FIKOLZA-1660 file (N, C-alpha, C; in steps of 0.1 Angstrom, whole numbers, plus 5000, padded with zeros to 4 digits):
% residues 97
   i   px   py   pz ch aa at
   1 9149 6607 7861  A  M  N
   1 9158 6618 7864  A  M CA
   1 9168 6620 7852  A  M  C
   2 9172 6609 7846  A  K  N
   2 9182 6610 7835  A  K CA
   2 9176 6618 7823  A  K  C
   3 9163 6615 7820  A  D  N
   3 9157 6623 7809  A  D CA
   3 9156 6638 7812  A  D  C
   4 9153 6641 7825  A  S  N
   4 9152 6655 7830  A  S CA
   4 9166 6662 7828  A  S  C
   5 9177 6655 7832  A  L  N
   5 9190 6661 7830  A  L CA
   5 9193 6663 7815  A  L  C
   6 9189 6654 7807  A  K  N
   6 9191 6657 7792  A  K CA
   6 9183 6669 7788  A  K  C
   7 9171 6671 7793  A  W  N
   7 9163 6682 7790  A  W CA
   7 9170 6695 7795  A  W  C
   8 9175 6694 7807  A  C  N
   8 9183 6706 7813  A  C CA
   8 9195 6709 7805  A  C  C
   9 9202 6700 7799  A  A  N
   9 9213 6702 7791  A  A CA
   9 9210 6710 7778  A  A  C
  10 9197 6708 7773  A  R  N
  10 9193 6715 7761  A  R CA
  10 9188 6729 7763  A  R  C
  11 9185 6733 7776  A  L  N
  11 9180 6746 7779  A  L CA
  11 9191 6756 7777  A  L  C
  12 9187 6769 7774  A  K  N
  12 9197 6780 7772  A  K CA
  12 9205 6782 7784  A  K  C
  13 9199 6782 7796  A  D  N
  13 9207 6784 7808  A  D CA
  13 9207 6772 7817  A  D  C
  14 9206 6760 7810  A  G  N
  14 9206 6747 7817  A  G CA
  14 9220 6743 7821  A  G  C
  15 9221 6730 7822  A  I  N
  15 9234 6725 7827  A  I CA
  15 9245 6725 7816  A  I  C
  16 9257 6729 7820  A  S  N
  16 9268 6728 7811  A  S CA
  16 9281 6726 7819  A  S  C
  17 9290 6719 7814  A  I  N
  17 9303 6717 7820  A  I CA
  17 9312 6729 7817  A  I  C
  18 9318 6735 7827  A  T  N
  18 9327 6747 7825  A  T CA
  18 9339 6745 7834  A  T  C
  19 9347 6756 7834  A  E  N
  19 9359 6756 7842  A  E CA
  19 9355 6757 7857  A  E  C
  20 9362 6751 7866  A  Q  N
  20 9359 6753 7880  A  Q CA
  20 9362 6768 7883  A  Q  C
  21 9353 6774 7892  A  D  N
  21 9355 6788 7895  A  D CA
  21 9355 6789 7910  A  D  C
  22 9367 6788 7916  A  E  N
  22 9368 6788 7931  A  E CA
  22 9364 6802 7936  A  E  C
  23 9367 6813 7929  A  T  N
  23 9363 6826 7934  A  T CA
  23 9348 6827 7934  A  T  C
  24 9341 6823 7924  A  L  N
  24 9327 6824 7923  A  L CA
  24 9320 6814 7934  A  L  C
  25 9326 6803 7935  A  A  N
  25 9321 6793 7945  A  A CA
  25 9322 6799 7959  A  A  C
  26 9333 6806 7963  A  K  N
  26 9334 6812 7976  A  K CA
  26 9324 6824 7977  A  K  C
  27 9322 6831 7966  A  S  N
  27 9313 6842 7967  A  S CA
  27 9299 6837 7969  A  S  C
  28 9295 6826 7963  A  Y  N
  28 9281 6821 7965  A  Y CA
  28 9280 6815 7979  A  Y  C
  29 9291 6809 7984  A  L  N
  29 9290 6804 7998  A  L CA
  29 9289 6816 8008  A  L  C
  30 9296 6827 8005  A  N  N
  30 9294 6838 8014  A  N CA
  30 9280 6844 8013  A  N  C
  31 9274 6844 8002  A  E  N
  31 9260 6848 8000  A  E CA
  31 9251 6839 8008  A  E  C
  32 9254 6826 8008  A  A  N
  32 9246 6816 8016  A  A CA
  32 9246 6820 8031  A  A  C
  33 9258 6822 8035  A  K  N
  33 9260 6826 8050  A  K CA
  33 9253 6839 8053  A  K  C
  34 9254 6849 8044  A  A  N
  34 9247 6862 8047  A  A CA
  34 9232 6860 8047  A  A  C
  35 9227 6851 8038  A  S  N
  35 9213 6849 8037  A  S CA
  35 9208 6842 8050  A  S  C
  36 9216 6833 8055  A  L  N
  36 9212 6827 8068  A  L CA
  36 9211 6837 8079  A  L  C
  37 9221 6846 8080  A  R  N
  37 9220 6857 8090  A  R CA
  37 9208 6865 8088  A  R  C
  38 9205 6868 8076  A  R  N
  38 9192 6876 8073  A  R CA
  38 9180 6869 8077  A  R  C
  39 9180 6856 8075  A  A  N
  39 9168 6847 8079  A  A CA
  39 9167 6848 8094  A  A  C
  40 9178 6847 8101  A  E  N
  40 9177 6848 8116  A  E CA
  40 9170 6861 8120  A  E  C
  41 9174 6872 8114  A  K  N
  41 9168 6885 8117  A  K CA
  41 9153 6885 8113  A  K  C
  42 9150 6879 8102  A  N  N
  42 9136 6878 8098  A  N CA
  42 9128 6870 8108  A  N  C
  43 9133 6859 8113  A  L  N
  43 9127 6851 8123  A  L CA
  43 9125 6858 8136  A  L  C
  44 9136 6865 8140  A  A  N
  44 9135 6873 8152  A  A CA
  44 9124 6884 8152  A  A  C
  45 9122 6889 8140  A  D  N
  45 9112 6900 8138  A  D CA
  45 9098 6894 8135  A  D  C
  46 9097 6880 8135  A  G  N
  46 9084 6874 8133  A  G CA
  46 9080 6874 8118  A  G  C
  47 9089 6876 8109  A  D  N
  47 9086 6877 8095  A  D CA
  47 9089 6863 8089  A  D  C
  48 9079 6854 8091  A  L  N
  48 9081 6840 8086  A  L CA
  48 9082 6838 8071  A  L  C
  49 9074 6847 8064  A  L  N
  49 9074 6846 8050  A  L CA
  49 9088 6849 8044  A  L  C
  50 9094 6860 8048  A  W  N
  50 9107 6863 8042  A  W CA
  50 9118 6854 8048  A  W  C
  51 9116 6850 8060  A  A  N
  51 9126 6840 8065  A  A CA
  51 9126 6828 8057  A  A  C
  52 9115 6823 8053  A  T  N
  52 9114 6811 8044  A  T CA
  52 9120 6813 8031  A  T  C
  53 9117 6825 8025  A  V  N
  53 9123 6828 8012  A  V CA
  53 9138 6829 8012  A  V  C
  54 9143 6836 8023  A  V  N
  54 9158 6837 8024  A  V CA
  54 9165 6824 8027  A  V  C
  55 9158 6815 8035  A  I  N
  55 9164 6802 8037  A  I CA
  55 9165 6794 8024  A  I  C
  56 9155 6795 8016  A  Y  N
  56 9155 6788 8003  A  Y CA
  56 9167 6793 7995  A  Y  C
  57 9169 6806 7995  A  Y  N
  57 9180 6812 7987  A  Y CA
  57 9194 6808 7993  A  Y  C
  58 9194 6807 8007  A  A  N
  58 9207 6803 8013  A  A CA
  58 9210 6789 8009  A  A  C
  59 9200 6780 8008  A  E  N
  59 9203 6766 8004  A  E CA
  59 9207 6766 7989  A  E  C
  60 9200 6774 7981  A  Y  N
  60 9204 6775 7967  A  Y CA
  60 9218 6780 7964  A  Y  C
  61 9221 6791 7971  A  Y  N
  61 9235 6796 7970  A  Y CA
  61 9245 6786 7974  A  Y  C
  62 9243 6778 7984  A  A  N
  62 9253 6768 7989  A  A CA
  62 9254 6757 7978  A  A  C
  63 9242 6753 7972  A  L  N
  63 9242 6744 7962  A  L CA
  63 9249 6749 7949  A  L  C
  64 9247 6761 7946  A  Y  N
  64 9253 6767 7934  A  Y CA
  64 9269 6768 7936  A  Y  C
  65 9272 6771 7948  A  S  N
  65 9287 6772 7952  A  S CA
  65 9293 6758 7949  A  S  C
  66 9286 6748 7953  A  F  N
  66 9291 6734 7951  A  F CA
  66 9293 6732 7936  A  F  C
  67 9283 6735 7928  A  L  N
  67 9283 6733 7914  A  L CA
  67 9295 6741 7907  A  L  C
  68 9297 6753 7911  A  Q  N
  68 9308 6761 7906  A  Q CA
  68 9321 6755 7910  A  Q  C
  69 9322 6750 7922  A  R  N
  69 9335 6744 7926  A  R CA
  69 9339 6732 7918  A  R  C
  70 9329 6724 7913  A  I  N
  70 9332 6712 7905  A  I CA
  70 9331 6715 7890  A  I  C
  71 9328 6727 7886  A  G  N
  71 9328 6730 7872  A  G CA
  71 9315 6728 7865  A  G  C
  72 9304 6730 7871  A  V  N
  72 9291 6728 7865  A  V CA
  72 9284 6742 7866  A  V  C
  73 9279 6746 7854  A  K  N
  73 9272 6759 7854  A  K CA
  73 9257 6756 7851  A  K  C
  74 9248 6762 7858  A  C  N
  74 9234 6760 7856  A  C CA
  74 9227 6771 7863  A  C  C
  75 9220 6779 7855  A  E  N
  75 9212 6790 7860  A  E CA
  75 9197 6788 7862  A  E  C
  76 9194 6775 7861  A  N  N
  76 9180 6771 7863  A  N CA
  76 9178 6764 7876  A  N  C
  77 9170 6769 7885  A  H  N
  77 9169 6763 7898  A  H CA
  77 9165 6749 7898  A  H  C
  78 9155 6745 7890  A  F  N
  78 9151 6731 7890  A  F CA
  78 9162 6722 7885  A  F  C
  79 9169 6726 7875  A  C  N
  79 9180 6718 7869  A  C CA
  79 9192 6718 7879  A  C  C
  80 9195 6729 7886  A  S  N
  80 9206 6729 7895  A  S CA
  80 9203 6719 7906  A  S  C
  81 9191 6719 7912  A  I  N
  81 9187 6709 7922  A  I CA
  81 9188 6695 7917  A  I  C
  82 9183 6693 7905  A  L  N
  82 9183 6680 7899  A  L CA
  82 9198 6675 7897  A  L  C
  83 9207 6683 7893  A  A  N
  83 9221 6680 7891  A  A CA
  83 9227 6675 7905  A  A  C
  84 9224 6683 7915  A  V  N
  84 9230 6680 7928  A  V CA
  84 9224 6667 7934  A  V  C
  85 9211 6665 7931  A  E  N
  85 9205 6652 7935  A  E CA
  85 9212 6641 7929  A  E  C
  86 9215 6642 7916  A  R  N
  86 9222 6632 7909  A  R CA
  86 9236 6629 7914  A  R  C
  87 9243 6640 7918  A  L  N
  87 9257 6640 7922  A  L CA
  87 9258 6635 7937  A  L  C
  88 9250 6641 7945  A  A  N
  88 9251 6639 7960  A  A CA
  88 9241 6629 7965  A  A  C
  89 9230 6626 7958  A  G  N
  89 9220 6617 7963  A  G CA
  89 9208 6625 7968  A  G  C
  90 9196 6619 7967  A  M  N
  90 9184 6625 7971  A  M CA
  90 9184 6628 7986  A  M  C
  91 9190 6619 7994  A  Q  N
  91 9190 6621 8009  A  Q CA
  91 9196 6634 8013  A  Q  C
  92 9206 6639 8006  A  R  N
  92 9213 6651 8010  A  R CA
  92 9207 6663 8004  A  R  C
  93 9197 6662 7995  A  T  N
  93 9191 6674 7989  A  T CA
  93 9176 6675 7993  A  T  C
  94 9171 6667 8002  A  N  N
  94 9157 6667 8006  A  N CA
  94 9153 6681 8011  A  N  C
  95 9161 6688 8019  A  T  N
  95 9156 6700 8025  A  T CA
  95 9154 6711 8015  A  T  C
  96 9160 6711 8004  A  I  N
  96 9158 6722 7994  A  I CA
  96 9145 6721 7986  A  I  C
  97 9138 6710 7987  A  K  N
  97 9126 6709 7979  A  K CA
  97 9114 6715 7987  A  K  C
% end
């Protein structure tokens, strides 16, 4: 995992340390909540494919909200998930995989 994080740090949109952005963190958390509401509608309509896609993005938005709150910028999904695994532990990030 450590080598992967180094690789992520070298990517153009990989991991970088930045200023904490409370406004952006709240915005992403709101997107996560809205995505969950959308997923509920998709499930009620029997659209399992889009419900699954939207649930993934709800998880990702919540994850990215956390990263923004602590001052980590990463626009690569794989690297964002890897960073949170490192910070929060694999146990807490299992559902996003």
